[in-house]
C-alpha positions in Angstrom: -37.1 14.7 14.6 -33.9 16.0 14.0 -31.0 15.4 16.8 -31.2 18.9 18.2 -34.7 18.3 18.3 -34.0 14.7 20.6 -31.6 16.6 22.3 -33.3 20.0 23.4 -36.8 17.2 23.9 -34.5 15.0 26.6 -33.0 18.2 28.5 -36.5 19.4 28.8 -37.7 15.8 30.0 -34.8 15.7 32.6 -34.1 19.2 33.7 -30.6 19.0 32.6 -28.7 22.1 33.0 -28.0 23.9 30.1 -24.0 23.1 30.3 -24.7 19.8 30.2 -27.1 20.1 26.6 -24.5 22.5 25.4 -21.7 20.0 25.9 -23.6 17.2 24.7 -24.8 19.2 21.5 -21.1 20.5 20.8 -20.0 16.3 21.1 -22.8 15.4 18.5 -21.6 17.9 16.1 -18.0 17.1 16.1 -18.8 13.6 15.7 -20.8 14.6 12.6 -17.8 17.1 11.6 -15.2 14.1 11.6 -17.7 11.4 9.5 -18.2 14.0 6.9 -14.5 14.8 6.6 -14.3 10.7 6.5 -16.5 10.6 3.9 -15.3 13.4 1.8 -12.0 12.1 1.9 -13.2 8.5 0.7 -15.2 10.5 -1.8 -12.1 12.3 -3.1 -9.4 8.8 -3.1 -11.8 7.6 -6.3 -11.2 4.2 -5.3 -13.1 1.9 -7.6 -15.3 0.6 -4.7 -15.4 0.7 -0.9 -14.0 -2.3 0.8 -14.1 -3.0 4.6 -11.6 -4.9 6.7 -14.5 -7.1 8.0 -15.5 -8.3 4.5 -11.7 -9.3 3.1 -11.6 -12.6 2.2 -8.7 -13.9 4.1 -9.8 -17.6 3.1 -8.4 -16.7 -0.6 -5.3 -14.3 0.9 -3.9 -17.7 2.6 -0.7 -16.0 3.3 -2.1 -13.9 5.5 -2.6 -14.2 9.3 -6.0 -12.9 10.4 -5.4 -12.9 13.7 -2.3 -10.6 13.1 -4.3 -8.6 10.8 -7.0 -7.6 13.1 -4.7 -6.7 15.8 -3.0 -4.0 13.7 -6.3 -3.2 13.1 -6.9 -1.9 16.4 -4.0 0.2 15.9 -2.6 -0.7 19.7 1.0 -0.9 18.1 0.6 3.2 18.0 -0.3 3.3 21.6 2.6 1.3 22.5 4.7 3.8 20.6 6.0 0.4 18.3 6.4 0.5 14.5 4.9 -1.1 12.0 6.7 -2.8 8.6 4.5 -4.2 6.0 6.4 -5.6 2.9 5.3 -7.6 -0.1 5.9 -8.3 -3.8 4.9 -4.0 -5.1 1.5 -4.3 -6.6 0.6 -8.1 -6.5 -1.6 -7.5 -3.1 -0.8 -11.3 -2.5 1.6 -11.3 0.1 2.3 -9.4 3.2 4.8 -9.8 6.0 4.7 -7.5 9.5 7.0 -6.9 12.0 6.3 -5.4 15.3 8.9 -3.8 16.4 
């Protein structure tokens, strides 16, 4: 059953106003569009493999503070309108230092 069929069945079962159904369908479509754009960007980047932060081996990279990296990943610094400087040896990938301004 497609998402559209599920939403139509739900709206019929709950006697939902058409406006609410339409709003939910548009939100689903917008979410799908964003996911497709992300996937396309990842494909077009031609990275050799896909890596997630959750899979990062912090034990191997002893110079990294996992707590700080995970905090940066929340992007709270952007909401606070703070800058971030990440510096390290070029290309080595073995040292990262960051500073919240």
